[in-house]
ZAVEX-934478 format. One record per residue: residue number from 1; residue in one letter; chain; x, y, z of N, C-alpha, C, CB in turn. Coordinates in nm, 4 decimals. Each point is the difference from the previous one (the first is absolute). Glycine has a CB too. Example, Ala and Ser with C-alpha at 12.3 -4.5 7.8 and 13.67 -1.06 7.14 Angstrom:
<seq 1&type A&mol A&nx 1.3190&ny -0.5690&nz 0.7800&cax -0.0890&cay 0.1190&caz 0.0000&cx 0.0900&cy 0.1200&cz 0.0000&cbx -0.1892&cby -0.1173&cbz 0.1246>
<seq 2&type S&mol A&nx 0.1542&ny 0.2223&nz -0.1966&cax 0.0820&cay 0.1190&caz 0.0060&cx -0.0770&cy 0.1090&cz 0.0730&cbx 0.1184&cby -0.0628&cbz -0.2145>
// end
This chain:
<seq 1&type X&mol A&nx 0.5558&ny 0.0439&nz -1.5235&cax -0.0707&cay 0.0526&caz 0.1144&cx -0.0590&cy -0.1172&cz 0.0782&cbx -0.0515&cby 0.2175&cbz -0.1218>
<seq 2&type X&mol A&nx 0.0656&ny -0.2137&nz 0.2542&cax -0.0504&cay -0.1089&caz 0.0824&cx -0.1501&cy 0.0124&cz 0.0211&cbx 0.2220&cby -0.0151&cbz 0.1132>
<seq 3&type X&mol A&nx -0.2819&ny -0.0954&nz -0.0694&cax -0.1418&cay -0.0006&caz 0.0327&cx -0.0305&cy 0.1040&cz 0.1065&cbx -0.0134&cby -0.2429&cbz -0.0594>
<seq 4&type X&mol A&nx 0.1000&ny 0.2527&nz 0.1583&cax -0.0223&cay 0.0968&caz 0.1076&cx 0.0063&cy 0.1419&cz -0.0537&cbx 0.0970&cby -0.1606&cbz 0.1659>
<seq 5&type X&mol A&nx -0.0049&ny 0.1889&nz -0.2572&cax 0.0062&cay 0.1326&caz -0.0616&cx -0.1311&cy 0.0310&cz -0.0713&cbx 0.2494&cby -0.0221&cbz -0.0274>
<seq 6&type X&mol A&nx -0.3024&ny -0.0753&nz -0.0446&cax -0.1256&cay 0.0199&caz -0.0724&cx -0.1138&cy 0.0310&cz 0.0955&cbx 0.0797&cby -0.1544&cbz -0.1788>
<seq 7&type X&mol A&nx -0.0862&ny 0.0801&nz 0.2871&cax -0.1065&cay 0.0228&caz 0.0976&cx 0.0171&cy 0.1352&cz 0.0668&cbx -0.0188&cby -0.2464&cbz 0.0388>
<seq 8&type X&mol A&nx 0.1427&ny 0.2838&nz -0.0059&cax 0.0240&cay 0.1294&caz 0.0640&cx -0.0459&cy 0.1148&cz -0.0886&cbx 0.1940&cby -0.0985&cbz 0.1222>
<seq 9&type X&mol A&nx -0.1810&ny 0.0835&nz -0.2529&cax -0.0417&cay 0.1075&caz -0.0905&cx -0.1508&cy 0.0176&cz -0.0007&cbx 0.1999&cby -0.0455&cbz -0.1405>
<seq 10&type X&mol A&nx -0.2751&ny -0.0574&nz 0.1799&cax -0.1452&cay 0.0116&caz 0.0020&cx -0.0519&cy 0.0622&cz 0.1288&cbx -0.0105&cby -0.1975&cbz -0.1483>
<seq 11&type X&mol A&nx 0.0951&ny 0.2091&nz 0.2496&cax -0.0418&cay 0.0550&caz 0.1287&cx 0.0229&cy 0.1505&cz -0.0014&cbx 0.0544&cby -0.2175&cbz 0.1191>
<seq 12&type X&mol A&nx -0.1588&ny 0.2918&nz -0.0946&cax 0.0095&cay 0.1470&caz -0.0029&cx 0.1037&cy 0.0495&cz 0.0997&cbx -0.2406&cby 0.0145&cbz -0.0692>
<seq 13&type X&mol A&nx 0.3257&ny 0.0748&nz 0.0228&cax 0.0978&cay 0.0626&caz 0.0868&cx 0.1238&cy -0.0826&cz 0.0251&cbx -0.1861&cby 0.1145&cbz 0.1029>
<seq 14&type X&mol A&nx 0.1969&ny -0.2308&nz -0.1641&cax 0.1170&cay -0.0830&caz 0.0256&cx 0.1146&cy 0.0386&cz -0.0915&cbx -0.1486&cby -0.1861&cbz 0.0738>
<seq 15&type X&mol A&nx 0.2705&ny 0.1553&nz -0.0324&cax 0.1133&cay 0.0237&caz -0.0891&cx -0.0125&cy -0.0866&cz -0.1243&cbx 0.1457&cby 0.0582&cbz 0.1963>
<seq 16&type X&mol A&nx -0.0739&ny -0.0247&nz -0.3012&cax -0.0100&cay -0.0718&caz -0.1256&cx 0.0486&cy -0.1432&cz 0.0056&cbx 0.0266&cby 0.2150&cbz -0.1085>
<seq 17&type X&mol A&nx 0.0755&ny -0.2428&nz 0.1851&cax 0.0509&cay -0.1360&caz 0.0066&cx 0.0819&cy -0.0206&cz 0.1268&cbx 0.0024&cby -0.0109&cbz -0.2504>
<seq 18&type X&mol A&nx 0.0353&ny -0.1130&nz 0.2705&cax 0.0757&cay -0.0369&caz 0.1193&cx 0.1311&cy 0.0773&cz 0.0090&cbx -0.1033&cby -0.2273&cbz -0.0083>
<seq 19&type X&mol A&nx 0.1730&ny 0.2409&nz -0.1046&cax 0.1294&cay 0.0698&caz 0.0013&cx -0.0143&cy 0.1437&cz 0.0473&cbx 0.0774&cby -0.1459&cbz -0.1863>
<seq 20&type X&mol A&nx -0.1805&ny 0.2143&nz 0.1392&cax -0.0214&cay 0.1387&caz 0.0432&cx -0.0327&cy 0.0066&cz 0.1487&cbx -0.0802&cby 0.0582&cbz -0.2301>
<seq 21&type X&mol A&nx -0.0050&ny -0.1494&nz 0.2756&cax -0.0355&cay -0.0030&caz 0.1421&cx 0.1243&cy -0.0265&cz 0.0848&cbx -0.2321&cby -0.0814&cbz -0.0576>
<seq 22&type X&mol A&nx 0.3083&ny -0.0203&nz 0.0189&cax 0.1207&cay -0.0353&caz 0.0750&cx 0.0983&cy 0.1169&cz 0.0028&cbx -0.0312&cby -0.2412&cbz -0.0642>
<seq 23&type X&mol A&nx 0.0502&ny 0.3045&nz -0.0498&cax 0.0912&cay 0.1136&caz -0.0078&cx -0.0450&cy 0.1147&cz 0.0909&cbx 0.0557&cby -0.0658&cbz -0.2353>
<seq 24&type X&mol A&nx -0.1858&ny 0.0916&nz 0.2372&cax -0.0497&cay 0.1103&caz 0.0832&cx 0.0158&cy -0.0289&cz 0.1490&cbx -0.1625&cby 0.0562&cbz -0.1806>
<seq 25&type X&mol A&nx 0.1657&ny -0.1857&nz 0.2176&cax 0.0155&cay -0.0376&caz 0.1405&cx 0.1438&cy -0.0353&cz 0.0366&cbx -0.2337&cby -0.0814&cbz -0.0049>
<seq 26&type X&mol A&nx 0.3205&ny 0.0736&nz -0.0958&cax 0.1394&cay -0.0332&caz 0.0243&cx 0.0218&cy -0.1463&cz 0.0355&cbx 0.0318&cby 0.2324&cbz 0.0736>
<seq 27&type X&mol A&nx -0.1144&ny -0.3198&nz -0.1333&cax 0.0144&cay -0.1437&caz 0.0249&cx 0.0167&cy -0.0744&cz -0.1321&cbx -0.1391&cby 0.0195&cbz 0.2099>
<seq 28&type X&mol A&nx 0.1807&ny -0.1442&nz -0.2008&cax 0.0173&cay -0.0850&caz -0.1164&cx -0.1362&cy -0.0349&cz -0.0609&cbx 0.2133&cby -0.0929&cbz 0.0986>
<seq 29&type X&mol A&nx -0.2270&ny 0.0916&nz -0.2312&cax -0.1275&cay -0.0361&caz -0.0621&cx -0.0514&cy -0.1383&cz 0.0415&cbx 0.0655&cby 0.1431&cbz -0.1912>
<seq 30&type X&mol A&nx 0.0228&ny -0.2392&nz 0.2110&cax -0.0433&cay -0.1328&caz 0.0445&cx -0.0618&cy 0.0077&cz 0.1389&cbx 0.1800&cby -0.1064&cbz -0.1390>
<seq 31&type X&mol A&nx -0.1226&ny 0.1903&nz 0.2254&cax -0.0558&cay 0.0183&caz 0.1338&cx -0.1387&cy 0.0629&cz -0.0099&cbx 0.2321&cby 0.0250&cbz 0.0969>
<seq 32&type X&mol A&nx -0.2472&ny 0.0728&nz -0.1851&cax -0.1292&cay 0.0653&caz -0.0178&cx -0.1041&cy -0.1001&cz -0.0487&cbx 0.1159&cby 0.2171&cbz -0.0499>
<seq 33&type X&mol A&nx -0.0786&ny -0.3016&nz -0.0457&cax -0.0925&cay -0.0998&caz -0.0524&cx -0.0383&cy -0.0997&cz 0.1093&cbx 0.1005&cby 0.0263&cbz -0.2295>
<seq 34&type X&mol A&nx -0.0030&ny -0.0731&nz 0.3037&cax -0.0263&cay -0.0927&caz 0.1114&cx -0.0923&cy 0.0646&cz 0.1022&cbx 0.2243&cby -0.1079&cbz -0.0346>
<seq 35&type X&mol A&nx -0.1990&ny 0.2342&nz 0.0656&cax -0.0808&cay 0.0720&caz 0.0980&cx -0.1444&cy 0.0148&cz -0.0477&cbx 0.2050&cby 0.1229&cbz 0.0755>
<seq 36&type X&mol A&nx -0.2232&ny -0.0893&nz -0.2011&cax -0.1359&cay 0.0180&caz -0.0531&cx -0.0760&cy -0.1323&cz 0.0020&cbx 0.0806&cby 0.1890&cbz -0.1460>
<seq 37&type X&mol A&nx -0.0136&ny -0.2966&nz 0.1077&cax -0.0654&cay -0.1305&caz 0.0049&cx -0.0371&cy -0.0381&cz 0.1430&cbx 0.1278&cby -0.0688&cbz -0.2038>
<seq 38&type X&mol A&nx -0.0387&ny 0.0961&nz 0.2988&cax -0.0281&cay -0.0299&caz 0.1409&cx -0.1153&cy 0.0861&cz 0.0516&cbx 0.2412&cby -0.0633&cbz 0.0346>
<seq 39&type X&mol A&nx -0.2451&ny 0.1887&nz -0.0744&cax -0.1104&cay 0.0877&caz 0.0406&cx -0.1325&cy -0.0491&cz -0.0582&cbx 0.1595&cby 0.1943&cbz 0.0136>
<seq 40&type X&mol A&nx -0.1572&ny -0.2359&nz -0.1390&cax -0.1223&cay -0.0508&caz -0.0633&cx -0.0469&cy -0.1276&cz 0.0693&cbx 0.0704&cby 0.1011&cbz -0.2197>
<seq 41&type X&mol A&nx 0.0234&ny -0.1867&nz 0.2561&cax -0.0353&cay -0.1236&caz 0.0695&cx -0.0546&cy 0.0298&cz 0.1393&cbx 0.1765&cby -0.1227&cbz -0.1297>
<seq 42&type X&mol A&nx -0.1161&ny 0.2176&nz 0.1999&cax -0.0389&cay 0.0311&caz 0.1376&cx -0.1284&cy 0.0808&cz 0.0095&cbx 0.2387&cby -0.0060&cbz 0.0587>
<seq 43&type X&mol A&nx -0.2736&ny 0.0783&nz -0.1637&cax -0.1138&cay 0.0912&caz 0.0050&cx -0.1306&cy -0.0659&cz 0.0467&cbx 0.1098&cby 0.1262&cbz -0.1823>
<seq 44&type X&mol A&nx -0.1480&ny -0.2419&nz 0.1293&cax -0.1265&cay -0.0596&caz 0.0453&cx 0.0100&cy -0.0746&cz 0.1334&cbx -0.0607&cby -0.0200&cbz -0.2383>
<seq 45&type X&mol A&nx 0.1804&ny 0.0090&nz 0.2932&cax 0.0202&cay -0.0749&caz 0.1236&cx -0.0390&cy 0.0835&cz 0.1218&cbx 0.1848&cby -0.1288&cbz -0.1101>
<seq 46&type X&mol A&nx -0.2143&ny 0.0587&nz 0.2193&cax -0.0300&cay 0.0664&caz 0.1268&cx 0.1284&cy 0.0608&cz 0.0557&cbx -0.1914&cby -0.1605&cbz 0.0465>
<seq 47&type X&mol A&nx 0.1879&ny 0.2867&nz -0.0095&cax 0.1164&cay 0.0668&caz 0.0551&cx 0.0428&cy 0.1183&cz -0.0857&cbx 0.0715&cby -0.2162&cbz 0.0998>
<seq 48&type X&mol A&nx 0.0345&ny 0.2802&nz -0.0583&cax 0.0525&cay 0.1168&caz -0.0704&cx 0.0763&cy -0.0448&cz -0.1243&cbx 0.0152&cby 0.1286&cbz 0.2171>
<seq 49&type X&mol A&nx -0.0580&ny -0.0813&nz -0.3318&cax 0.0584&cay -0.0399&caz -0.1284&cx 0.1502&cy 0.0235&cz -0.0030&cbx -0.2165&cby 0.0525&cbz -0.1112>
<seq 50&type X&mol A&nx 0.2599&ny 0.0654&nz 0.1513&cax 0.1417&cay 0.0356&caz -0.0055&cx 0.0820&cy -0.0885&cz 0.0935&cbx -0.0623&cby 0.2364&cbz -0.0572>
<seq 51&type X&mol A&nx 0.0132&ny -0.2574&nz 0.1776&cax 0.0737&cay -0.0826&caz 0.0955&cx 0.0081&cy -0.1455&cz -0.0462&cbx -0.0737&cby 0.1529&cbz 0.1839>
<seq 52&type X&mol A&nx -0.0353&ny -0.2059&nz -0.2393&cax 0.0015&cay -0.1370&caz -0.0508&cx 0.0989&cy -0.0142&cz -0.1157&cbx -0.2397&cby -0.0277&cbz 0.0705>
<seq 53&type X&mol A&nx 0.2392&ny 0.1249&nz -0.1614&cax 0.0923&cay -0.0042&caz -0.1139&cx 0.1444&cy 0.0150&cz 0.0469&cbx -0.1789&cby 0.0954&cbz -0.1485>
<seq 54&type X&mol A&nx 0.2010&ny -0.0114&nz 0.2474&cax 0.1344&cay 0.0188&caz 0.0539&cx 0.0508&cy -0.1296&cz 0.0632&cbx -0.0495&cby 0.2438&cbz 0.0404>
<seq 55&type X&mol A&nx -0.0373&ny -0.3105&nz 0.0345&cax 0.0396&cay -0.1257&caz 0.0652&cx 0.0332&cy -0.1086&cz -0.1018&cbx -0.1447&cby 0.0599&cbz 0.1947>
<seq 56&type X&mol A&nx 0.0744&ny -0.0604&nz -0.3075&cax 0.0234&cay -0.1060&caz -0.0989&cx 0.1180&cy 0.0279&cz -0.0924&cbx -0.2418&cby -0.0478&cbz 0.0094>
<seq 57&type X&mol A&nx 0.2820&ny 0.1748&nz -0.0214&cax 0.1070&cay 0.0347&caz -0.0935&cx 0.1268&cy 0.0510&cz 0.0668&cbx -0.1760&cby 0.0519&cbz -0.1622>
<seq 58&type X&mol A&nx 0.1621&ny 0.0014&nz 0.2823&cax 0.1138&cay 0.0640&caz 0.0653&cx 0.0199&cy 0.1435&cz -0.0447&cbx 0.1053&cby -0.2220&cbz 0.0181>
<seq 59&type X&mol A&nx -0.1906&ny 0.2703&nz -0.1077&cax 0.0083&cay 0.1383&caz -0.0457&cx -0.0538&cy 0.0891&cz 0.1115&cbx -0.0259&cby -0.0677&cbz -0.2454>
<seq 60&type X&mol A&nx 0.0964&ny 0.1745&nz 0.2737&cax -0.0365&cay 0.0940&caz 0.1047&cx -0.1432&cy 0.0496&cz -0.0205&cbx 0.2413&cby 0.0685&cbz 0.0231>
<seq 61&type X&mol A&nx -0.3182&ny -0.0629&nz 0.0852&cax -0.1394&cay 0.0429&caz -0.0099&cx -0.0129&cy 0.1451&cz -0.0473&cbx -0.0560&cby -0.1617&cbz 0.1818>
<seq 62&type X&mol A&nx 0.1548&ny 0.2452&nz -0.1534&cax -0.0050&cay 0.1385&caz -0.0492&cx 0.0076&cy 0.0028&cz -0.1531&cbx 0.1081&cby 0.0811&cbz 0.2142>
<seq 63&type X&mol A&nx -0.0227&ny -0.1655&nz -0.2719&cax 0.0113&cay -0.0091&caz -0.1462&cx -0.1297&cy -0.0530&cz -0.0579&cbx 0.2482&cby -0.0376&cbz 0.0166>
<seq 64&type X&mol A&nx -0.3044&ny -0.0651&nz 0.0475&cax -0.1262&cay -0.0557&caz -0.0483&cx -0.1117&cy 0.1038&cz 0.0065&cbx 0.0733&cby -0.2277&cbz 0.0753>
<seq 65&type X&mol A&nx -0.0743&ny 0.3071&nz 0.0302&cax -0.0987&cay 0.1074&caz 0.0106&cx 0.0136&cy 0.1010&cz -0.1122&cbx -0.0005&cby -0.0308&cbz 0.2453>
<seq 66&type X&mol A&nx 0.1251&ny 0.0613&nz -0.2828&cax 0.0232&cay 0.0915&caz -0.1120&cx -0.0497&cy -0.0604&cz -0.1303&cbx 0.1985&cby 0.0949&cbz 0.1188>
<seq 67&type X&mol A&nx -0.1813&ny -0.2264&nz -0.1348&cax -0.0476&cay -0.0669&caz -0.1213&cx -0.1519&cy 0.0063&cz -0.0067&cbx 0.1999&cby -0.1533&cbz 0.0024>
<seq 68&type X&mol A&nx -0.2662&ny 0.1252&nz 0.1097&cax -0.1459&cay 0.0080&caz 0.0032&cx -0.0458&cy 0.1395&cz -0.0401&cbx -0.0078&cby -0.1754&cbz 0.1802>
<seq 69&type X&mol A&nx 0.0721&ny 0.2775&nz -0.1248&cax -0.0355&cay 0.1385&caz -0.0354&cx 0.0255&cy 0.0281&cz -0.1473&cbx 0.0535&cby 0.0711&cbz 0.2332>
<seq 70&type X&mol A&nx 0.0593&ny -0.1202&nz -0.2849&cax 0.0379&cay 0.0276&caz -0.1390&cx -0.0958&cy -0.0634&cz -0.1000&cbx 0.2367&cby 0.0137&cbz 0.0738>
<seq 71&type X&mol A&nx -0.2945&ny -0.1289&nz -0.0382&cax -0.0916&cay -0.0644&caz -0.0951&cx -0.1445&cy 0.0432&cz 0.0206&cbx 0.1544&cby -0.1944&cbz -0.0084>
<seq 72&type X&mol A&nx -0.1768&ny 0.2885&nz 0.1006&cax -0.1330&cay 0.0566&caz 0.0143&cx -0.0734&cy -0.0383&cz 0.1265&cbx -0.0073&cby -0.0008&cbz -0.2406>
<seq 73&type X&mol A&nx 0.0758&ny -0.0553&nz 0.3388&cax -0.0622&cay -0.0308&caz 0.1280&cx -0.0651&cy -0.1361&cz 0.0050&cbx -0.0355&cby 0.2389&cbz 0.0274>
<seq 74&type X&mol A&nx -0.0349&ny -0.2633&nz 0.0834&cax -0.0631&cay -0.1300&caz 0.0241&cx -0.1021&cy -0.0350&cz -0.1079&cbx 0.0347&cby 0.0341&cbz 0.2446>
<seq 75&type X&mol A&nx -0.1093&ny 0.0654&nz -0.2929&cax -0.1006&cay -0.0264&caz -0.1042&cx 0.0634&cy -0.0539&cz -0.1270&cbx -0.1415&cby 0.1810&cbz 0.0951>
<seq 76&type X&mol A&nx 0.2494&ny -0.1196&nz -0.1369&cax 0.0702&cay -0.0480&caz -0.1185&cx 0.0645&cy -0.1342&cz 0.0251&cbx 0.0403&cby 0.2345&cbz -0.0692>
<seq 77&type X&mol A&nx 0.0070&ny -0.2550&nz 0.1915&cax 0.0593&cay -0.1286&caz 0.0341&cx -0.1055&cy -0.1101&cz -0.0086&cbx 0.1680&cby 0.1145&cbz 0.1497>
<seq 78&type X&mol A&nx -0.2899&ny -0.0841&nz -0.1066&cax -0.1095&cay -0.0956&caz -0.0132&cx -0.0292&cy -0.0315&cz -0.1451&cbx -0.0955&cby 0.0845&cbz 0.2123>
<seq 79&type X&mol A&nx 0.0958&ny 0.0176&nz -0.2967&cax -0.0197&cay -0.0219&caz -0.1441&cx 0.1127&cy -0.0840&cz -0.0576&cbx -0.1216&cby 0.2182&cbz -0.0171>
<seq 80&type X&mol A&nx 0.2429&ny -0.1875&nz 0.0589&cax 0.1170&cay -0.0726&caz -0.0467&cx -0.0103&cy -0.1470&cz 0.0394&cbx 0.1391&cby 0.2093&cbz 0.0173>
<seq 81&type X&mol A&nx -0.1755&ny -0.2338&nz 0.1088&cax -0.0118&cay -0.1370&caz 0.0499&cx -0.1065&cy -0.0772&cz -0.0766&cbx 0.0737&cby 0.0773&cbz 0.2262>
<seq 82&type X&mol A&nx -0.1870&ny -0.0120&nz -0.2527&cax -0.1065&cay -0.0706&caz -0.0705&cx 0.0368&cy -0.0261&cz -0.1461&cbx -0.1667&cby 0.1059&cbz 0.1537>
<seq 83&type X&mol A&nx 0.2445&ny -0.0184&nz -0.2150&cax 0.0441&cay -0.0225&caz -0.1377&cx 0.0972&cy -0.1172&cz -0.0081&cbx -0.0317&cby 0.2437&cbz -0.0484>
<seq 84&type X&mol A&nx 0.1152&ny -0.2580&nz 0.1515&cax 0.0956&cay -0.1099&caz 0.0013&cx -0.0646&cy -0.1324&cz 0.0380&cbx 0.1770&cby 0.1631&cbz 0.0574>
<seq 85&type X&mol A&nx -0.2868&ny -0.1572&nz 0.0183&cax -0.0669&cay -0.1205&caz 0.0490&cx -0.1145&cy -0.0360&cz -0.0947&cbx 0.0616&cby 0.0567&cbz 0.2402>
<seq 86&type X&mol A&nx -0.0280&ny -0.1097&nz -0.3556&cax -0.0979&cay -0.0275&caz -0.1051&cx -0.1073&cy -0.0994&cz 0.0420&cbx 0.1774&cby 0.0478&cbz -0.1639>
<seq 87&type X&mol A&nx -0.1429&ny -0.1451&nz 0.2479&cax -0.0995&cay -0.1006&caz 0.0377&cx -0.0754&cy 0.0342&cz 0.1280&cbx 0.1422&cby -0.1676&cbz -0.1117>
<seq 88&type X&mol A&nx -0.1101&ny 0.2812&nz 0.1739&cax -0.0734&cay 0.0471&caz 0.1158&cx 0.0182&cy -0.0815&cz 0.1265&cbx -0.1594&cby 0.0861&cbz -0.1590>
<seq 89&type X&mol A&nx 0.2688&ny -0.1623&nz 0.1688&cax 0.0196&cay -0.0836&caz 0.1191&cx 0.0713&cy 0.0732&cz 0.1136&cbx 0.0074&cby -0.1968&cbz -0.1505>
<seq 90&type X&mol A&nx 0.0245&ny 0.3254&nz 0.1303&cax 0.0674&cay 0.0771&caz 0.1036&cx 0.1511&cy -0.0118&cz -0.0021&cbx -0.2006&cby -0.0300&cbz 0.1347>
<seq 91&type X&mol A&nx 0.2543&ny -0.0455&nz -0.2304&cax 0.1450&cay -0.0181&caz -0.0095&cx 0.0449&cy 0.0254&cz -0.1437&cbx -0.0035&cby -0.1683&cbz 0.1897>
<seq 92&type X&mol A&nx 0.0610&ny 0.2847&nz -0.2161&cax 0.0408&cay 0.0319&caz -0.1368&cx 0.1235&cy -0.0771&cz -0.0472&cbx -0.0968&cby 0.2242&cbz 0.0361>
<seq 93&type X&mol A&nx 0.1724&ny -0.2826&nz 0.0560&cax 0.1241&cay -0.0654&caz -0.0406&cx -0.0247&cy -0.1226&cz -0.0879&cbx 0.1040&cby 0.0823&cbz 0.2105>
<seq 94&type X&mol A&nx -0.2073&ny -0.1586&nz -0.1826&cax -0.0324&cay -0.1148&caz -0.0846&cx -0.0358&cy 0.0430&cz -0.1412&cbx -0.0790&cby -0.1224&cbz 0.2016>
<seq 95&type X&mol A&nx 0.0058&ny 0.2315&nz -0.2122&cax -0.0376&cay 0.0514&caz -0.1311&cx 0.1214&cy 0.0510&cz -0.0763&cbx -0.2244&cby 0.0600&cbz 0.0906>
<seq 96&type X&mol A&nx 0.3166&ny 0.0054&nz -0.0193&cax 0.1222&cay 0.0475&caz -0.0647&cx 0.0850&cy -0.1164&cz -0.0495&cbx -0.0040&cby 0.2032&cbz 0.1459>
<seq 97&type X&mol A&nx 0.0113&ny -0.3091&nz -0.0664&cax 0.0757&cay -0.1179&caz -0.0432&cx -0.0624&cy -0.0593&cz -0.1256&cbx 0.0677&cby -0.0467&cbz 0.2381>
<seq 98&type X&mol A&nx -0.1992&ny 0.0418&nz -0.2424&cax -0.0687&cay -0.0507&caz -0.1188&cx 0.0255&cy 0.0866&cz -0.1219&cbx -0.1744&cby -0.0957&cbz 0.1474>
<seq 99&type X&mol A&nx 0.1709&ny 0.2279&nz -0.1277&cax 0.0271&cay 0.0925&caz -0.1108&cx 0.1429&cy -0.0162&cz -0.0497&cbx -0.1675&cby 0.1618&cbz 0.0930>
<seq 100&type X&mol A&nx 0.2615&ny -0.1768&nz -0.0002&cax 0.1404&cay -0.0184&caz -0.0384&cx 0.0177&cy -0.1308&cz -0.0745&cbx 0.0738&cby 0.1342&cbz 0.1980>
<seq 101&type X&mol A&nx -0.1424&ny -0.2395&nz -0.1541&cax 0.0090&cay -0.1281&caz -0.0684&cx -0.0500&cy 0.0097&cz -0.1426&cbx -0.0281&cby -0.1152&cbz 0.2178>
<seq 102&type X&mol A&nx -0.0831&ny 0.1868&nz -0.2378&cax -0.0534&cay 0.0184&caz -0.1359&cx 0.0976&cy 0.0796&cz -0.0855&cbx -0.2345&cby -0.0082&cbz 0.0898>
<seq 103&type X&mol A&nx 0.2958&ny 0.1101&nz -0.0274&cax 0.0954&cay 0.0839&caz -0.0705&cx 0.1187&cy -0.0824&cz -0.0505&cbx -0.0701&cby 0.1954&cbz 0.1416>
<seq 104&type X&mol A&nx 0.1137&ny -0.2920&nz -0.0598&cax 0.1156&cay -0.0808&caz -0.0357&cx -0.0378&cy -0.1340&cz -0.0614&cbx 0.1229&cby 0.1113&cbz 0.1826>
<seq 105&type X&mol A&nx -0.2514&ny -0.1268&nz -0.2216&cax -0.0431&cay -0.1185&caz -0.0728&cx -0.0211&cy -0.1226&cz 0.0833&cbx 0.1177&cby 0.0917&cbz -0.1859>
<seq 106&type X&mol A&nx -0.1349&ny -0.0740&nz 0.3177&cax -0.0260&cay -0.1136&caz 0.0868&cx -0.1475&cy 0.0006&cz 0.0367&cbx 0.2370&cby 0.0035&cbz 0.0905>
<seq 107&type X&mol A&nx -0.2899&ny -0.1227&nz -0.0594&cax -0.1402&cay -0.0079&caz 0.0395&cx -0.0123&cy -0.0356&cz 0.1446&cbx -0.0621&cby -0.0650&cbz -0.2290>
// end
């Protein structure tokens, strides 16, 4: 189970995992994971979260909107973003890279 799957299970009303979410939306699980990470990154930024995530990934904003709804809306997305952003710097991607490095034995 991926880190994102684990976090999604802690968010009320969210699907059980990326595969289930992707299947329900008719998209590839990798696309769903990329979209969720982009949404989490865009959430604390100035501007529309969905549009910012769409611009950075190329994923259609309608699909991203469905993902936001599926994981419980903007409130859950905020919780998701804060769970991924362990150091509170507003950028969860650095924290994810650090977690992946620890997982694979790199420092």
